[in-house]
C-alpha positions as CSV (number, residue, x, y, z in Angstrom):
1,M,83.3,-185.4,-6.8
2,W,82.9,-181.3,-8.2
3,S,82.2,-178.9,-5.3
4,E,78.4,-178.1,-5.4
5,A,79.1,-175.0,-6.6
6,R,80.7,-176.0,-9.6
7,A,78.1,-178.8,-10.0
8,R,75.2,-176.2,-10.4
9,V,77.3,-174.2,-12.7
10,S,77.4,-177.1,-14.7
11,H,74.0,-178.3,-14.5
12,R,73.1,-174.5,-15.5
13,L,75.0,-174.9,-18.3
14,A,73.3,-178.3,-19.1
15,T,70.1,-176.4,-19.2
16,H,70.3,-173.6,-21.8
17,L,73.2,-174.2,-24.0
18,S,72.4,-177.3,-26.8
19,V,74.7,-179.7,-28.0
20,E,72.8,-179.9,-31.5
21,P,68.8,-178.3,-31.7
22,F,66.2,-180.6,-32.7
23,R,63.1,-179.6,-34.3
24,L,60.6,-181.9,-33.1
25,L,58.2,-183.4,-35.5
26,N,55.1,-184.8,-34.4
27,E,51.5,-184.5,-35.8
28,T,50.0,-184.0,-32.4
29,P,50.2,-183.8,-28.7
30,M,52.3,-186.6,-26.7
31,V,52.9,-188.0,-23.0
32,S,55.2,-190.2,-21.4
33,F,55.1,-191.5,-17.9
34,T,58.7,-191.9,-16.6
35,F,60.1,-193.9,-13.4
36,D,63.7,-193.7,-12.0
37,D,65.8,-195.6,-9.5
38,I,62.9,-198.0,-10.3
39,P,61.3,-199.2,-6.8
40,K,59.6,-202.1,-7.0
41,S,55.7,-200.4,-6.6
42,A,56.9,-198.5,-10.0
43,A,57.4,-202.0,-11.4
44,T,54.1,-203.4,-9.9
45,A,51.8,-200.8,-9.2
46,G,52.7,-198.0,-11.7
47,A,52.8,-200.6,-14.7
48,K,49.5,-202.0,-14.1
49,L,48.0,-198.6,-13.9
50,L,49.5,-197.9,-17.3
51,E,49.0,-201.3,-18.9
52,D,45.3,-200.6,-18.2
53,H,45.3,-197.8,-20.2
54,D,47.0,-199.7,-22.9
55,A,50.2,-197.9,-22.9
56,R,53.5,-198.6,-21.8
57,G,56.3,-196.2,-19.6
58,T,59.9,-196.2,-19.6
59,F,61.9,-197.0,-16.4
60,Y,65.5,-195.7,-16.2
61,V,67.9,-198.6,-14.2
62,S,70.5,-198.1,-12.4
63,G,71.8,-201.8,-12.2
64,G,73.7,-201.2,-9.3
65,L,70.5,-199.9,-7.3
66,V,68.7,-203.6,-8.2
67,G,67.5,-205.7,-5.3
68,T,68.6,-203.0,-2.2
69,A,66.3,-201.5,0.0
70,A,66.5,-197.9,0.5
71,A,64.8,-195.6,3.3
72,D,61.9,-194.9,1.0
73,W,61.4,-198.0,-1.0
74,T,62.3,-200.9,-1.5
75,A,63.9,-201.7,-5.3
76,V,63.0,-204.0,-7.9
77,D,64.6,-207.3,-8.2
78,A,66.2,-208.5,-11.6
79,Q,63.1,-210.3,-12.3
80,D,60.7,-207.0,-11.8
81,V,62.9,-205.7,-14.8
82,I,63.0,-208.5,-17.0
83,D,59.1,-208.4,-16.7
84,L,59.1,-204.7,-17.4
85,H,61.2,-205.4,-20.7
86,R,59.0,-208.1,-21.5
87,N,55.7,-206.6,-21.0
88,G,56.9,-203.8,-23.3
89,H,57.6,-201.0,-21.3
90,E,61.0,-199.5,-22.0
91,I,64.4,-199.7,-20.0
92,G,66.5,-196.8,-20.0
93,C,69.7,-195.9,-18.2
94,H,70.3,-194.3,-15.2
95,T,73.9,-195.2,-14.9
96,F,75.0,-198.2,-12.6
97,S,76.4,-196.6,-9.7
98,H,73.5,-194.0,-9.6
99,K,76.0,-191.5,-9.6
100,R,75.6,-187.4,-11.0
101,T,77.0,-186.9,-14.4
102,C,78.6,-184.0,-13.0
103,D,80.8,-186.1,-10.8
104,L,82.3,-187.9,-13.5
105,D,84.6,-187.8,-16.0
106,A,84.5,-188.9,-19.7
107,E,86.2,-192.2,-19.1
108,S,83.9,-192.8,-15.6
109,L,81.0,-192.4,-17.6
110,A,81.2,-194.2,-20.7
111,A,82.3,-197.0,-18.2
112,E,79.5,-196.6,-15.9
113,I,76.9,-196.4,-19.0
114,A,78.9,-199.5,-20.1
115,R,78.5,-201.6,-16.9
116,N,74.4,-201.1,-16.8
117,G,74.4,-202.1,-20.4
118,R,76.1,-205.4,-19.7
119,Y,73.9,-206.2,-16.6
120,L,71.1,-205.2,-18.7
121,R,71.8,-207.3,-21.8
122,A,73.1,-209.9,-18.9
123,L,69.3,-209.9,-17.9
124,D,68.2,-210.4,-21.4
125,P,69.7,-210.0,-24.1
126,S,66.8,-208.4,-26.2
127,I,66.7,-205.2,-23.7
128,K,67.8,-202.2,-25.8
129,V,69.2,-198.6,-24.0
130,E,68.3,-196.0,-26.4
131,N,67.8,-193.3,-23.4
132,F,69.0,-192.1,-20.9
133,A,67.9,-189.8,-17.4
134,Y,70.3,-187.9,-15.2
135,P,70.5,-188.9,-11.9
136,F,69.2,-186.7,-8.8
137,G,68.0,-184.7,-12.0
138,Y,71.7,-182.9,-12.5
139,G,72.9,-182.4,-16.0
140,S,75.9,-182.2,-17.4
141,F,77.3,-179.3,-20.1
142,G,80.6,-180.9,-20.1
143,R,79.3,-184.7,-20.7
144,K,76.3,-184.2,-23.0
145,S,78.2,-184.5,-26.2
146,Q,79.5,-187.8,-24.9
147,L,75.8,-188.9,-24.1
148,K,74.7,-187.6,-27.5
149,Q,77.0,-190.5,-28.8
150,A,76.0,-193.0,-26.4
151,F,71.5,-192.6,-26.3
152,Q,68.6,-190.6,-28.6
153,S,68.2,-188.4,-25.2
154,C,68.6,-187.5,-21.8
155,R,65.8,-186.7,-19.5
156,S,66.3,-184.2,-16.9
157,I,63.9,-182.9,-14.4
158,V,63.7,-179.3,-15.0
159,P,60.3,-179.0,-15.6
160,G,58.3,-178.0,-19.0
161,I,57.0,-179.1,-21.9
162,N,59.1,-180.1,-24.7
163,S,57.7,-178.4,-28.0
164,G,59.4,-177.1,-31.4
165,T,62.7,-177.4,-31.4
166,V,64.5,-178.5,-28.2
167,D,67.6,-180.0,-26.6
168,L,67.2,-183.9,-26.7
169,Q,69.9,-184.2,-24.3
170,F,68.2,-182.3,-21.5
171,L,64.6,-182.7,-22.0
172,R,62.4,-181.5,-19.4
173,A,60.1,-182.7,-17.7
174,M,57.2,-182.9,-14.7
175,P,57.1,-184.4,-11.7
176,L,54.4,-186.4,-11.1
177,I,55.0,-186.0,-7.3
178,D,52.2,-185.5,-4.8
179,R,54.0,-183.0,-3.3
180,R,54.9,-181.0,-6.0
181,I,52.0,-181.3,-8.4
182,G,48.0,-181.3,-8.0
183,R,45.1,-182.9,-10.1
184,H,44.8,-178.3,-11.6
185,E,48.8,-178.6,-12.6
186,I,48.2,-181.8,-14.3
187,E,45.2,-180.5,-16.7
188,R,47.1,-177.0,-17.2
189,A,50.3,-179.4,-18.4
190,F,48.0,-180.8,-20.9
191,D,46.6,-177.6,-21.9
192,E,50.2,-176.5,-22.5
193,A,50.8,-179.7,-24.5
194,Q,47.9,-179.0,-26.9
195,T,48.2,-175.5,-27.4
196,Y,51.9,-176.2,-28.4
197,N,51.7,-179.8,-30.3
198,G,54.0,-180.0,-27.2
199,W,55.5,-184.0,-25.4
200,L,54.6,-183.8,-21.8
201,I,57.3,-185.9,-19.9
202,F,56.3,-187.0,-16.1
203,Y,58.5,-188.2,-14.1
204,S,58.3,-190.0,-10.8
205,H,59.5,-192.7,-8.5
206,D,57.1,-195.2,-5.7
207,V,53.7,-195.5,-6.8
208,A,52.2,-196.4,-3.5
209,D,48.7,-195.0,-1.5
210,K,51.4,-193.3,0.7
211,P,54.0,-192.4,-1.6
212,S,57.3,-191.3,-0.7
213,A,58.6,-187.2,-0.9
214,Y,59.6,-188.4,-4.8
215,G,56.6,-191.0,-5.8
216,C,53.2,-190.5,-6.8
217,S,50.0,-192.3,-5.2
218,P,47.8,-194.7,-7.7
219,D,45.0,-191.9,-7.8
220,L,47.2,-188.9,-9.1
221,M,48.9,-191.3,-11.7
222,N,45.2,-192.7,-12.9
223,H,44.2,-188.9,-13.3
224,A,47.2,-188.3,-15.3
225,L,46.5,-191.2,-17.4
226,E,42.5,-190.4,-17.9
227,A,43.4,-186.7,-18.9
228,A,45.1,-188.1,-21.7
229,S,42.6,-190.5,-22.5
230,R,39.8,-187.6,-22.4
231,R,41.9,-185.7,-24.6
232,K,43.0,-188.4,-27.0
233,I,46.9,-187.8,-26.0
234,P,48.8,-190.9,-26.9
235,V,50.8,-192.2,-24.4
236,L,53.7,-193.3,-25.6
237,N,57.1,-194.8,-23.9
238,M,60.5,-192.4,-24.8
239,A,61.5,-194.7,-27.7
240,E,58.0,-194.2,-29.1
241,A,57.9,-190.6,-28.9
242,L,61.2,-189.9,-30.1
243,L,60.3,-192.0,-33.5
244,C,56.5,-189.8,-33.5
245,A,58.8,-186.8,-33.3
246,G,60.7,-187.5,-36.3
247,A,64.6,-188.6,-34.0
């Protein structure tokens, strides 16, 4: 494992240096709702909120976490992942073991991606894994070119709106997390997306009345969904948004 100093340097380089800049061609602003690690509440309460708004999200799965319990939540089981896919949600990759990319060499990262893909296809052969999210939000400049060959996009947790020319291997995202954002900040994020014809990506974990430090309440998520509806901004999963952006 890298030292924390080296990991931070790699993350900063990943944040600022693009492998291949890409020009977004979306005709209107758009928003995506994404979930990492996949607590069971995200696959149940979170997915239902999306479906109630006739929308679908992207759920980044680490196969090694499926069926486990952590201090903050219980993770999805295999059937939950299958149900998400069959209900039209996108399944993304979060490595199999939920390891930071900066701690993996090229061979280890390839093995993590391949193992996660095999796990998900064993659940349902029709699952296509096209998009990636960095575990723990830590990017890796050394791995970006490799990830570009495997995925259409890689999502970070560095805050911001994606507009104009972007780095598809380090897309910015806003926390949909009660302890980090409120209704006014959500509205401002939508304001910015409309001003710059941008792609707003939210990320979260659990969806619960008393969320963890990394999750959101149903009330906060519903506010973000209603803000999108009020502004007539389409809610798209990552694959759908990339298609609209011309990727």
